C-alpha positions in Angstrom: 10.0 39.7 -36.7 9.7 37.5 -33.9 9.5 38.5 -30.1 8.8 36.9 -26.7 5.7 37.4 -25.2 5.3 35.6 -22.1 7.5 32.9 -22.2 6.2 32.4 -26.0 8.1 33.1 -29.3 5.1 34.9 -31.1 5.6 36.7 -34.7 4.6 40.6 -35.4 4.8 43.1 -37.2 8.0 45.1 -37.9 8.2 47.9 -35.7 5.1 47.5 -34.2 4.3 49.0 -30.8 3.3 47.8 -27.3 0.0 48.6 -27.6 -1.0 47.1 -31.1 0.4 44.1 -29.6 -2.0 44.4 -26.7 -4.7 45.2 -29.5 -3.8 41.9 -31.2 -3.6 40.1 -27.8 -7.7 41.1 -27.3 -5.9 43.0 -23.7 -6.6 46.3 -22.5 -4.0 47.8 -21.6 -5.6 49.9 -19.0 -5.6 46.8 -16.7 -2.3 45.5 -17.3 2.0 46.4 -16.5 3.9 45.6 -19.5 8.1 45.0 -19.0 9.9 45.4 -22.2 13.3 43.9 -22.0 13.6 43.8 -17.6 11.8 47.6 -18.3 8.4 48.6 -16.8 7.2 50.6 -19.9 4.8 53.7 -18.6 1.6 52.9 -20.2 1.4 56.6 -21.4 4.3 55.4 -23.9 2.7 52.3 -25.3 1.3 53.9 -28.6 5.4 55.2 -29.3 7.1 52.2 -28.0 7.7 50.0 -30.9 9.1 46.5 -30.1 12.3 44.8 -32.5 13.3 41.5 -33.1 14.5 39.7 -30.2 12.3 41.6 -27.7 11.1 40.2 -24.3 8.1 41.3 -23.1 6.4 40.5 -20.3 2.4 41.3 -19.6 1.3 41.2 -16.4 -2.4 41.4 -14.9 -4.2 42.8 -12.2 -6.3 40.6 -10.4 -8.9 42.3 -8.3 -10.1 42.0 -4.6 -9.3 42.1 -1.4 -11.5 41.6 1.8 -14.4 44.0 3.0 -15.0 45.0 6.3 -18.1 43.3 6.1 -16.3 40.1 5.8 -16.5 37.1 8.4 -13.2 36.4 9.7 
């Protein structure tokens, strides 16, 4: 079946879970947020959330950073 991941068409197995998709993409689930058809998927539900033909998935990665107290201004 065909889904869209971050704007790109992708073929996946019928009923594949969000967790399996992330594994196929080589993405660590604990480092991303997933939006499925404009709704955020709770990370605890990744394994039990199946994908369906035509779904739109956005995977948003977290980027670390920030300022340390000892950084110069």
